[in-house]
C-alpha positions as CSV (number, residue, x, y, z in Angstrom):
1,M,65.5,123.1,60.6
2,S,66.8,120.0,61.7
3,N,67.1,119.9,66.2
4,S,70.4,118.0,66.2
5,Q,73.3,119.9,67.6
6,D,75.6,119.3,64.3
7,D,73.0,121.3,62.3
8,G,72.3,123.5,64.6
9,G,69.6,122.6,67.1
10,D,67.2,124.8,67.9
11,F,69.6,128.3,67.7
12,S,67.5,131.1,64.6
13,L,70.1,132.8,62.8
14,S,67.0,136.2,64.7
15,D,68.5,135.5,67.7
16,P,70.9,138.5,68.8
17,Y,74.4,138.0,66.9
18,S,77.3,136.5,69.6
19,S,81.0,137.8,68.4
20,Y,83.3,135.3,68.7
21,A,86.0,136.8,66.5
22,G,89.6,138.0,67.4
23,L,90.6,141.1,66.0
24,D,94.2,141.1,67.5
25,E,96.5,141.9,65.0
26,D,99.6,139.1,65.3
27,T,97.7,137.0,65.7
28,R,95.2,137.4,62.4
29,R,98.8,138.2,60.9
30,K,99.7,134.1,61.7
31,K,96.5,133.1,60.6
32,A,96.8,134.5,57.4
33,A,100.0,133.8,56.7
34,K,99.1,129.6,57.2
35,I,96.2,130.1,54.6
36,I,98.0,131.5,52.2
37,S,100.9,129.5,52.7
38,I,98.4,126.2,51.9
39,L,96.2,127.8,49.2
40,K,99.3,128.9,47.4
41,N,100.4,125.1,47.6
42,R,97.3,123.8,45.5
43,T,96.4,127.1,42.8
44,D,97.9,130.1,41.5
45,L,96.2,132.7,44.1
46,A,97.6,135.6,41.5
47,A,95.3,134.7,39.3
48,C,92.0,133.9,41.9
49,D,89.4,136.0,43.1
50,L,88.7,135.1,46.5
51,L,85.7,135.1,48.9
52,D,86.3,135.5,52.8
53,V,83.4,134.0,54.7
54,G,83.3,135.7,58.1
55,T,84.8,139.0,58.1
56,G,86.5,140.2,61.9
57,S,89.1,142.7,62.2
58,G,89.6,142.7,58.5
59,H,93.1,142.1,59.2
60,I,93.3,138.0,57.2
61,V,91.1,139.4,54.7
62,A,93.4,142.3,54.1
63,L,96.6,140.7,54.0
64,I,95.2,137.3,51.9
65,A,93.9,140.6,49.0
66,Q,97.5,140.8,48.4
67,E,98.0,137.6,46.7
68,C,94.6,137.0,44.7
69,R,93.5,139.0,41.9
70,S,90.5,140.1,43.7
71,A,89.4,139.6,47.4
72,T,85.6,140.3,48.9
73,S,84.7,139.5,52.5
74,V,81.7,139.2,54.1
75,N,80.1,139.4,57.9
76,L,77.0,139.2,59.9
77,E,78.4,142.7,61.8
78,D,81.0,145.2,60.3
79,E,84.1,143.9,63.1
80,R,86.9,146.3,60.8
81,I,89.9,147.2,62.1
82,V,91.5,146.9,58.7
83,K,89.4,148.2,55.6
84,D,91.5,148.5,52.7
85,G,92.7,146.2,50.5
86,Y,89.4,143.6,49.6
87,R,85.5,144.3,49.3
88,F,83.4,144.3,52.2
89,V,79.7,143.1,51.8
90,Q,77.1,142.9,55.4
91,V,75.6,139.5,54.7
92,E,72.1,139.2,57.0
93,D,72.0,135.2,57.4
94,V,74.0,132.2,55.8
95,R,73.3,133.6,52.1
96,L,75.6,134.7,49.7
97,P,74.8,137.7,47.8
98,F,77.4,136.8,44.4
99,P,75.9,135.3,41.2
100,D,76.4,130.7,40.8
101,E,80.3,130.3,40.2
102,S,81.8,134.0,41.4
103,F,85.0,132.6,42.7
104,D,87.3,130.9,42.2
105,V,88.4,130.5,45.9
106,V,86.4,130.8,48.9
107,V,88.1,130.8,52.5
108,S,85.3,130.2,55.0
109,N,88.2,129.5,58.8
110,Q,86.6,129.0,62.0
111,V,83.4,129.3,60.8
112,I,80.5,127.1,60.5
113,E,81.2,126.3,64.1
114,H,79.2,129.1,64.0
115,I,75.8,129.4,61.6
116,P,73.4,126.9,63.3
117,P,72.1,126.0,59.0
118,Q,75.5,124.3,58.1
119,Q,74.3,122.9,55.3
120,D,73.2,125.2,53.3
121,H,76.5,127.3,54.0
122,L,78.1,124.3,52.8
123,N,75.8,124.4,49.3
124,E,76.3,128.7,49.2
125,L,80.4,127.3,49.4
126,H,79.6,124.9,46.7
127,R,77.4,127.9,44.8
128,V,79.0,130.3,44.5
129,L,82.5,128.3,43.7
130,K,83.4,128.1,39.9
131,K,83.6,124.8,38.6
132,G,87.3,123.3,40.0
133,G,87.5,125.8,42.4
134,I,88.5,125.4,45.8
135,A,87.0,126.0,49.1
136,Y,89.9,126.5,53.0
137,V,87.3,125.2,55.8
138,A,89.0,125.1,59.1
139,T,87.1,124.7,62.3
140,P,87.5,123.2,66.4
141,S,87.1,119.5,66.4
142,K,83.8,118.3,68.6
143,Y,85.8,116.1,70.7
144,T,89.4,118.2,70.7
145,L,89.5,117.7,74.6
146,M,90.0,121.9,75.2
147,E,86.4,123.6,73.8
148,P,88.5,126.6,71.8
149,H,85.2,129.7,72.8
150,F,84.2,128.8,76.4
151,K,87.8,126.9,77.4
152,L,85.6,123.9,79.4
153,P,87.0,120.3,78.9
154,F,84.7,118.1,76.9
155,L,82.5,120.3,76.7
156,S,81.7,119.5,72.6
157,W,81.5,116.3,73.2
158,L,77.8,117.0,75.0
159,P,74.5,116.9,73.8
160,K,73.1,120.5,73.8
161,P,71.4,120.3,76.1
162,M,73.9,118.8,78.7
163,A,76.2,121.4,76.9
164,D,73.9,124.4,77.9
165,R,73.6,123.3,81.6
166,Y,77.9,122.8,81.7
167,V,78.4,126.4,80.1
168,R,76.0,127.7,82.6
169,L,77.4,126.4,85.7
170,F,80.4,129.5,84.2
171,G,77.9,132.1,84.2
172,H,77.1,131.9,79.9
173,E,73.4,131.2,79.0
174,R,74.1,128.7,76.4
175,F,76.3,126.6,73.9
176,D,76.0,128.8,70.7
177,I,78.6,126.9,69.0
178,Y,77.7,123.8,67.0
179,P,80.6,121.6,66.3
180,L,81.9,118.6,63.6
181,S,83.7,116.1,63.5
182,L,85.6,115.3,60.6
183,G,83.2,112.3,59.8
184,R,79.8,114.5,60.0
185,L,81.5,117.7,57.7
186,G,82.0,114.9,55.0
187,K,78.3,113.5,55.1
188,M,78.2,116.7,54.5
189,C,80.0,117.3,52.1
190,A,79.1,114.7,50.1
191,G,77.6,114.8,46.1
192,L,79.1,118.5,47.0
193,F,82.4,118.4,47.2
194,R,85.8,115.8,47.3
195,V,86.9,116.6,51.0
196,E,91.1,117.0,51.0
197,N,91.8,116.5,55.1
198,M,95.0,118.4,55.2
199,S,95.3,118.6,59.2
200,V,97.9,116.0,58.8
201,E,100.5,117.5,56.3
202,V,100.0,120.7,57.9
203,I,101.7,119.0,61.8
204,K,103.7,117.0,59.2
205,D,105.2,120.3,58.0
206,P,105.0,123.2,60.6
207,E,107.4,125.6,59.1
208,R,106.4,125.6,55.3
209,Y,102.1,125.4,56.0
210,K,103.4,128.6,58.8
211,L,101.7,127.0,61.7
212,D,100.2,128.3,65.0
213,M,98.9,126.3,67.2
214,M,100.5,123.9,70.0
215,P,104.3,125.2,69.0
216,A,104.9,123.2,72.7
217,V,104.5,120.1,71.0
218,Q,105.1,120.9,67.1
219,P,108.9,118.9,67.0
220,L,107.2,116.1,68.6
221,L,104.3,116.0,66.4
222,R,106.3,116.5,63.5
223,R,107.9,112.7,64.8
224,L,104.7,110.8,64.5
225,P,104.2,108.4,61.6
226,R,101.3,109.6,60.1
227,G,99.0,106.9,61.2
228,I,99.0,108.0,64.3
229,L,98.7,112.0,63.9
230,A,95.3,110.3,62.1
231,L,94.3,108.4,64.6
232,L,94.9,111.5,67.6
233,Q,93.6,114.5,65.2
234,P,89.8,114.2,66.6
235,L,91.4,115.1,69.7
236,M,93.2,118.4,68.8
237,P,91.3,122.0,68.3
238,S,90.8,122.0,65.5
239,F,91.0,120.2,61.6
240,I,91.7,122.0,58.2
241,V,90.3,121.0,55.2
242,I,90.2,122.4,50.9
243,L,87.1,120.9,49.6
244,H,87.2,120.5,45.5
245,K,83.9,121.3,43.3
246,P,84.5,119.4,40.6
247,A,85.5,121.2,37.2
């Protein structure tokens, strides 16, 4: 395993499990609506078998399941509040316990930043996707001004040893998030997926895509030219991509 921050540092999946799952229903419903709207714009969900990686409360996958032919979700721990409407499988690590080419769609929503062997995660998404399938991936931007898990400015910009010292000043043991830049994610997807960046499109049409982020500044952002938004994107809280597996 690499020792770089992007690849996971010295973290091991045998370490104690730390959950950052959001369990409140209202926020989960809003995020599900956004994911559904983006996926429906790229595929016929009603004809899809879908895999959700990172079940959390179960609210999101239960809502997405209503739009799909079938839905399965996996997580390291069972934290579910909503348990009906989809199949749940508990896993031990990044390996997905399904045959090759099992799913038409995979959702990895705010998950990859918690997985140290991030290349392994992408490899597994590619393996279980059918040819021509798509993966929805959303993750905080490495260069966002305020790191969303620890709520500390510029935290994710720092090398891991400095980030660990920074969070210890505020009573945390270590910085156990592994943020990616859009460029880094693109390099990791080379040879696996065609990367379609949805972030600017979503910002420009928040009603269509049910955008639940930064509502106060949405009117301003949607008026900015796409080129300016693309330049500002690394500073925004997160980015969304659709990964296309070649047919």
